[in-house]
FILOTOR-154823 format. One record per residue (C-alpha): residue in three letters; x, y, z. Coordinates in Angstrom, 2 decimals. Layout:
% residues N
REC    r        x        y        z
REC  ALA        X        Y        Z
...
% end
This chain:
% residues 125
REC    r        x        y        z
REC  MET     0.12     0.01    -0.06
REC  THR     0.98     3.72    -0.83
REC  LYS     1.29     6.33     1.61
REC  GLU    -1.65     8.01     0.18
REC  SER    -3.81     4.82     0.22
REC  VAL    -3.08     4.62     3.97
REC  ARG    -3.49     8.08     4.54
REC  GLY    -7.04     8.13     2.79
REC  LEU    -7.91     4.76     4.77
REC  LEU    -7.08     6.58     7.97
REC  ILE    -9.33     9.39     6.89
REC  VAL   -12.38     7.10     6.28
REC  VAL   -11.99     5.23     9.43
REC  GLY   -11.74     8.61    11.24
REC  ILE   -15.01     9.80     9.93
REC  ALA   -16.50     6.43    10.75
REC  LEU   -15.39     6.80    14.33
REC  ILE   -16.45    10.43    14.67
REC  ALA   -19.90     9.71    13.36
REC  THR   -20.40     6.39    15.42
REC  VAL   -19.29     8.59    18.95
REC  PHE   -21.25    11.48    18.10
REC  PHE   -24.38    10.50    15.81
REC  SER   -26.94     7.96    16.79
REC  VAL   -27.93     7.67    13.32
REC  SER   -24.76     5.87    12.50
REC  THR   -25.85     2.65    14.65
REC  ARG   -29.10     2.62    12.60
REC  ILE   -27.13     2.81     9.41
REC  PHE   -24.73     0.06    10.64
REC  ASP   -27.85    -2.22    11.20
REC  ILE   -29.49    -1.75     7.95
REC  LEU   -26.23    -2.27     6.26
REC  LEU   -25.78    -5.54     8.04
REC  GLY   -29.46    -6.60     7.41
REC  THR   -28.76    -5.76     3.46
REC  ILE   -25.55    -8.04     3.94
REC  SER   -27.75   -10.91     5.42
REC  LEU   -30.06   -10.56     2.85
REC  ILE   -27.59   -10.72     0.04
REC  PHE   -25.89   -13.64     1.84
REC  ILE   -29.48   -15.75     1.84
REC  VAL   -29.76   -14.93    -1.94
REC  LEU   -26.34   -16.24    -2.53
REC  MET   -26.68   -19.06    -0.24
REC  TRP   -29.60   -20.15    -2.58
REC  TYR   -28.09   -19.63    -5.55
REC  PHE   -25.17   -21.65    -4.90
REC  GLY   -27.68   -24.13    -3.22
REC  TYR   -29.55   -24.52    -6.32
REC  ALA   -26.17   -24.72    -8.65
REC  TRP   -25.24   -27.31    -6.23
REC  TYR   -28.68   -29.14    -6.49
REC  ARG   -28.58   -28.86   -10.20
REC  SER   -25.00   -30.72   -10.21
REC  ASN   -26.15   -33.51    -7.66
REC  ARG   -29.77   -34.13    -8.67
REC  MET   -29.08   -37.59    -9.20
REC  THR   -27.40   -38.09    -6.17
REC  ILE   -30.23   -36.23    -4.10
REC  SER   -32.93   -38.28    -5.89
REC  LEU   -31.23   -41.56    -4.76
REC  MET   -31.08   -40.34    -1.09
REC  PRO   -33.41   -42.48     1.15
REC  ASP   -36.45   -40.40     2.20
REC  ARG   -35.29   -39.73     5.75
REC  GLN   -32.23   -38.23     4.63
REC  ARG   -33.61   -36.00     1.83
REC  GLN   -36.17   -34.78     4.42
REC  ALA   -33.14   -33.93     6.70
REC  LEU   -31.41   -32.12     4.00
REC  TYR   -34.38   -29.87     3.28
REC  ALA   -35.47   -29.38     6.48
REC  GLY   -32.05   -28.16     7.41
REC  MET   -32.23   -25.53     4.34
REC  GLY   -35.07   -24.14     5.66
REC  ALA   -33.87   -23.95     9.29
REC  VAL   -30.79   -21.99     7.95
REC  THR   -32.92   -19.97     5.85
REC  VAL   -35.65   -19.01     8.30
REC  ALA   -32.98   -18.09    10.88
REC  ALA   -30.80   -16.03     8.57
REC  ALA   -34.04   -14.09     7.33
REC  ALA   -35.20   -13.66    10.99
REC  TYR   -31.91   -12.41    11.76
REC  SER   -32.01    -9.70     8.47
REC  LEU   -35.36    -8.78     9.63
REC  ALA   -34.26    -7.91    13.01
REC  GLN   -31.42    -5.91    11.48
REC  PHE   -33.80    -3.57     9.49
REC  GLY   -35.97    -3.12    12.77
REC  LEU   -39.03    -4.97    11.31
REC  VAL   -38.89    -7.78    14.10
REC  SER   -37.71    -7.78    17.64
REC  LEU   -36.00   -10.99    18.62
REC  GLY   -35.20   -10.38    22.13
REC  GLY   -34.75   -13.54    23.91
REC  PHE   -34.93   -15.51    20.86
REC  THR   -31.62   -14.90    19.44
REC  LEU   -29.77   -17.89    21.07
REC  PRO   -32.55   -20.16    20.11
REC  LEU   -32.30   -18.79    16.56
REC  VAL   -28.60   -19.24    16.34
REC  LEU   -29.16   -22.79    17.66
REC  ILE   -31.78   -23.56    15.03
REC  ALA   -29.26   -22.29    12.49
REC  LEU   -26.34   -24.50    13.61
REC  ALA   -28.72   -27.57    14.05
REC  GLY   -29.92   -26.81    10.10
REC  GLY   -26.09   -26.65     8.89
REC  PHE   -25.45   -29.86    10.78
REC  ALA   -28.49   -31.68     9.26
REC  MET   -27.53   -30.51     5.79
REC  VAL   -24.17   -32.06     6.41
REC  TRP   -25.24   -35.06     8.21
REC  ALA   -27.74   -35.95     5.30
REC  TRP   -24.91   -35.30     2.66
REC  GLU   -22.58   -37.23     4.35
REC  GLU   -24.90   -40.34     5.17
REC  SER   -25.77   -40.53     1.56
REC  LYS   -22.22   -41.25     0.32
REC  ARG   -22.16   -44.12     3.36
REC  TYR   -22.02   -47.39     1.45
REC  HIS   -24.59   -50.07     3.14
REC  LEU   -24.77   -53.69     2.41
% end
């Protein structure tokens, strides 16, 4: 990095710090920014999930019903948890005490997806 780019970065960080310390609007803007990023994450997650589904259609169709249902339920749990988080960041929903259960639901959904995929590759006699 050149000296000018470091100087410009420090100016931007300084302005952000001043806005955070002296203005309460910056926290709202930060919440909206986090909500937007989480919505983009949801869209990207579903896009890559769809691309993954298209390339593994045969494997998914050959899964036993129990594993396929666990896979779809895990995808739904992760999506609902991420959507609830982004809605909370926009201020449309107040999660309050449901934040920890929401995180646990997202982790359980991720575990269910990994379990279903790994179990589908296991060879059974």
